[in-house]
C-alpha positions in Angstrom: 25.5 -38.4 31.7 24.2 -37.7 28.7 22.3 -34.8 30.0 25.8 -33.4 31.3 27.2 -33.4 27.8 23.8 -32.0 26.0 23.8 -28.8 28.8 26.9 -27.2 27.9 26.7 -27.9 24.2 23.2 -25.9 24.4 24.8 -23.2 25.9 27.7 -23.2 23.5 25.2 -22.8 20.5 23.4 -20.5 22.2 26.1 -18.3 22.3 27.1 -18.6 18.5 23.5 -17.9 17.8 23.7 -14.6 20.0 27.4 -13.6 18.7 25.6 -14.4 14.9 22.7 -12.2 15.5 24.7 -9.1 16.6 26.9 -9.3 14.0 24.5 -9.8 11.7 22.7 -6.7 12.7 26.0 -4.6 13.0 27.1 -6.0 9.3 23.8 -4.9 7.3 22.7 -1.8 9.6 19.5 -1.1 11.7 18.3 0.9 8.4 18.3 -2.6 6.1 16.2 -4.2 9.0 14.0 -1.2 8.7 13.8 -1.4 5.1 13.2 -4.9 5.1 10.5 -4.9 7.7 8.4 -1.8 7.0 9.9 -0.9 3.1 11.5 2.1 1.7 10.9 5.5 2.5 9.3 6.7 -1.1 8.9 3.2 -2.1 5.4 1.6 -3.1 3.1 0.9 -0.2 0.5 1.6 2.3 0.8 4.7 4.2 1.4 4.2 7.4 -0.2 7.0 9.8 0.5 5.4 13.4 3.7 6.7 14.6 4.2 5.2 18.1 4.7 1.4 18.2 5.4 -0.1 21.2 7.5 -3.6 21.4 4.5 -5.2 23.0 1.5 -3.5 20.7 0.4 -1.5 23.9 -1.0 1.9 22.9 1.2 4.6 24.2 -1.5 6.2 25.8 -0.7 3.4 29.0 1.7 4.6 31.8 5.1 3.5 30.8 8.4 5.0 31.5 11.7 3.2 30.0 10.0 0.9 27.6 11.6 0.7 24.1 9.4 2.4 21.3 9.7 2.0 17.5 9.1 5.8 16.0 7.8 6.9 13.0 7.2 10.1 11.6 8.5 12.7 14.3 8.9 16.3 13.2 12.0 18.6 13.4 13.4 21.5 12.0 16.5 22.1 12.3 18.6 25.8 12.2 22.3 25.8 10.8 24.1 23.0 12.9 22.3 23.5 15.9 20.4 20.6 17.8 17.1 19.4 17.3 15.7 17.2 20.1 13.6 14.3 19.6 11.1 13.0 22.2 13.2 10.7 23.6 17.2 9.9 24.4 18.9 6.4 24.6 18.3 5.6 20.7 19.3 2.6 19.6 22.5 2.8 17.4 21.9 3.2 13.3 18.1 2.9 14.2 17.4 6.8 12.8 16.3 7.5 9.4 15.4 11.1 8.3 13.1 12.0 5.5 11.2 15.0 3.7 7.6 13.7 4.1 5.5 12.7 6.8 3.9 9.6 5.1 6.5 7.3 5.0 5.7 5.3 1.6 5.8 8.7 0.0 7.3 8.4 -3.8 8.2 12.4 -3.3 10.4 11.4 -0.1 13.7 12.0 0.4 15.9 10.0 2.4 18.8 12.0 4.1 22.3 10.6 4.4 23.3 10.6 8.4 27.2 11.7 8.4 26.4 13.8 5.3 23.2 15.9 5.8 23.1 15.2 9.7 24.3 13.8 12.8 23.1 12.1 15.8 23.8 12.0 19.0 22.5 8.4 19.9 22.6 9.1 23.9 20.9 12.5 24.0 18.3 11.8 21.4 19.6 15.3 19.4 19.9 15.6 15.6 22.1 18.1 13.9 22.3 19.8 10.1 25.7 19.5 9.3 27.2 22.5 7.0 26.7 21.7 3.6 23.3 19.5 4.4 20.6 19.0 1.9 18.4 19.6 4.8 16.3 23.0 4.5 17.9 25.5 7.1 15.6 26.6 9.6 17.9 29.6 10.3 16.7 31.2 6.7 13.1 31.3 7.9 11.5 34.4 7.9 10.4 34.3 11.7 13.6 32.6 12.6 14.6 34.4 16.3 12.0 37.4 16.0 10.6 38.3 19.2 6.9 39.5 19.5 6.5 38.9 16.1 3.7 40.2 14.1 2.6 37.4 11.5 0.7 39.9 9.4 3.7 41.3 8.5 5.6 38.7 6.4 3.8 37.0 3.2 5.1 33.5 3.3 5.7 32.1 7.5 4.7 28.9 7.3 7.4 26.1 8.3 6.2 23.5 6.1 9.1 23.4 3.7 11.3 23.3 6.4 10.4 19.8 8.4 12.3 16.3 8.3 10.3 13.7 9.6 12.5 10.9 12.2 11.8 7.2 12.5 14.1 5.6 15.2 14.0 3.2 18.3 14.2 4.5 21.4 15.0 2.3 24.8 13.6 5.3 26.9 10.2 5.6 25.9 7.4 7.0 27.7 3.5 7.8 27.2 2.8 11.6 26.4 -1.0 11.0 27.1 -1.7 9.7 30.8 -5.0 7.6 31.1 -8.1 9.3 31.4 -11.1 7.4 33.0 -14.0 9.1 31.7 -16.4 5.8 32.1 -19.0 7.2 33.7 -19.9 9.5 30.3 -20.6 8.1 26.7 -22.7 5.1 27.6 -24.9 5.3 24.9 -22.3 6.0 22.2 -20.3 3.5 23.4 -23.3 0.8 23.6 -23.9 2.0 19.9 -20.2 1.0 18.7 -20.5 -2.3 20.4 -23.9 -2.9 18.6 -23.0 -1.5 15.6 -25.5 1.0 15.3 -24.5 3.7 12.7 -23.1 6.6 14.6 -22.2 10.2 13.8 -19.3 12.1 15.2 -19.5 15.6 14.6 -16.2 18.1 15.5 -17.2 21.6 16.3 -14.4 24.1 17.0 -11.9 26.7 15.3 -9.5 26.1 12.1 -7.5 23.3 14.3 -10.2 21.2 14.6 -11.3 22.3 10.6 -8.0 20.4 10.2 -5.9 23.7 9.7 -2.0 22.5 8.6 -2.6 18.8 8.5 -1.8 17.5 5.2 -4.9 15.4 4.4 -8.0 14.9 5.8 -6.9 11.0 7.0 -4.5 12.8 9.1 -6.7 15.0 10.8 -7.1 13.7 14.5 -10.8 13.6 14.6 -10.2 11.0 11.8 -7.1 9.4 13.5 -9.6 8.9 16.5 -12.1 7.0 14.3 -9.6 4.7 13.1 -8.7 4.1 16.6 -12.4 3.3 17.7 -13.1 1.5 14.7 -10.1 -0.9 15.8 -11.2 -1.0 19.2 -15.0 -1.7 18.3 -14.8 -4.2 15.5 -18.7 -3.7 14.8 -18.4 0.1 14.9 -20.4 1.6 12.0 -19.4 5.2 12.4 -18.9 8.5 10.3 -17.2 11.7 11.1 -18.1 15.2 10.4 -16.4 18.7 10.9 -18.6 21.9 11.3 -16.1 23.8 12.6 -15.5 27.7 12.0 -11.8 29.0 11.1 -10.7 32.1 13.0 -13.3 32.2 15.2 -13.8 31.9 19.0 -16.4 29.7 21.3 -18.6 32.9 21.1 -19.2 32.6 17.4 -19.7 28.9 18.0 -22.8 29.9 20.1 -23.9 32.7 17.8 -23.6 30.8 14.7 -24.8 27.4 16.0 -28.2 27.2 13.4 -25.6 27.8 10.5 -23.3 25.0 11.2 -23.5 22.2 13.5 -27.1 22.8 13.9 -27.7 21.3 10.3 -26.2 18.1 11.8 -27.6 14.8 13.4 -24.9 13.8 15.9 -24.9 11.2 18.5 -21.1 12.3 19.8 -19.9 16.4 19.6 -16.3 16.8 20.1 -16.3 20.6 21.3 -12.9 22.2 20.3 -12.5 26.0 21.1 -10.0 28.0 23.1 -7.1 29.0 20.9 -8.9 32.1 19.4 -10.3 32.6 23.0 -6.9 32.8 24.2 -6.0 35.7 21.7 -5.6 39.2 23.1 -8.7 41.0 23.6 -10.7 38.0 23.2 -12.6 36.1 25.9 -11.3 35.6 29.4 -11.0 32.4 30.6 -14.1 32.3 32.5 -16.2 33.6 29.8 -14.5 30.8 27.5 -15.8 28.4 30.3 -19.0 29.6 30.3 -19.5 29.4 26.7 -18.6 25.8 26.4 -21.0 25.0 29.6 -23.6 26.9 27.4 -22.8 24.8 24.0 -22.9 21.7 25.8 -26.8 22.5 27.1 -27.2 23.2 23.3 -25.7 20.1 22.0 -27.9 17.9 24.9 -31.3 20.1 24.3 -31.3 20.3 20.3 -29.3 17.3 19.6 -29.7 14.7 22.3 -26.1 13.8 21.8 -23.0 13.2 24.1 -20.1 15.4 24.2 -16.6 15.4 24.8 -14.8 19.2 25.6 -11.0 19.2 24.7 -8.2 21.7 25.8 -5.4 22.7 23.2 -2.0 23.9 23.0 -0.2 27.1 23.9 0.7 28.7 20.6 4.6 30.2 19.6 5.3 31.9 22.6 6.9 34.6 20.3 3.3 35.3 18.8 2.4 39.1 19.3 -1.6 38.3 19.4 -1.1 35.2 22.2 -1.9 36.4 25.6 0.4 33.4 26.6 -1.9 32.2 29.4 -3.1 28.8 27.8 -2.7 26.9 31.3 -5.9 29.4 32.4 -8.0 28.2 29.2 -6.9 24.6 29.8 -8.1 25.0 33.4 -11.2 26.6 32.0 -12.2 23.6 29.8 -11.4 21.1 32.7 -13.7 22.8 35.1 -16.5 23.3 32.1 -16.4 19.8 31.9 -17.0 19.0 35.2 -19.7 21.8 35.8 -21.3 20.2 32.4 -21.1 17.0 33.6 -19.4 15.6 30.3 -16.6 13.9 29.2 -12.9 15.7 28.9 -9.8 15.1 26.9 -6.5 16.9 28.3 -4.8 17.8 25.0 -2.8 20.9 26.8 -1.0 18.2 29.0 -0.1 16.2 26.2 1.1 18.8 24.5 3.5 20.0 27.6 5.2 16.7 27.8 6.3 17.2 24.3 7.3 20.5 25.2 9.6 18.9 28.0 12.0 18.1 25.0 10.7 19.3 21.8 10.9 23.2 20.5 7.7 24.9 19.6 8.0 25.2 16.0 9.1 21.8 15.3 5.3 20.7 16.0 3.4 23.8 14.5 2.3 24.1 11.2 2.3 27.7 10.5 4.4 28.5 13.5 1.7 29.9 15.0 -1.2 28.1 16.4 -1.7 25.2 13.9 -0.4 21.9 14.9 1.4 19.6 11.6 0.6 16.1 11.0 2.6 15.2 14.0 0.7 17.6 16.2 -2.6 16.2 14.9 -1.0 12.6 16.1 -0.6 14.0 19.5 -4.4 15.1 19.5 -5.2 11.8 18.9 -3.2 10.3 21.2 -5.0 12.3 23.9 -8.3 10.7 22.9 -7.4 7.5 22.5 -5.9 7.7 26.5 -9.7 8.3 27.5 -11.5 5.5 28.4 -15.1 5.0 28.6 
């Protein structure tokens, strides 16, 4: 008899609690909850470098669709009152925060006001500037709307003054980087990470690898990847060095080997060429492939180190100097890794996944061929998706 009385009372109490919780969230708004959980944008605190966090804290490189994801610092440029698409739709009501700085706890960050500076379509995951918005209007950018543009004719073509950085929660999240099993490679490197033996990762590539458009060293993709490895291997004793040559191709990577990477003592080398090889009048995909194979051989013979080849993303489709065939160079990088029998990271597919919804300019620091901070994070996600 007692159980029969307690059961309906328990149900009633649960319903009251649920109604109160819903009322509380609606009353104070999601921004207030976010403020309490993460602190104010522009307030004092530790910088948050990790953008995507799932409810169960699994890395986003795992295969997943339709999951709830808390996203921080996704980049957009917004032109006039045209919509800018986020990576996902089905946003949680009132979860959107739009700010002027990538790093959340930046004292100079401006938090824009929904309904005053921008509007949100929570179903489609689109944001628009209002007519009198304080958000910089990307329609005033010197390259906006231009076809086949020659950037050399314009004194200032950077996108940095126009970026906004968006925090939001989606009910329809999905992994950008697909799982990438490279476990037959990098065994020596893994062993050193596990044991805590000092190891050095040396990156060797073009201006992207050199950190082009990243706002700090800590936000460059190889340094983000280093942080990830330290979290995965608690005993890891690793350092990162970069010997990249901005503005050049894999051919110069071979020619100037001794001047740059030749002076280092790596345990693992990240080979990241391709963007400049892809330019009009530069290397063919086949020559690029052969150059990568030669570079792998040089690393093994002269440095006795292990290697990761990684692809890159397509530059702005309207840039005059791109051959606009990056898919061929990405395939060449993959084939080079297969023939050289080394590990491969597929940045290209990760980037193309993002471009299913987003426009290129929202990812490009120089609006041509350099990733912004969010773009460097995407590189890191491709690396983190690799298991070894």
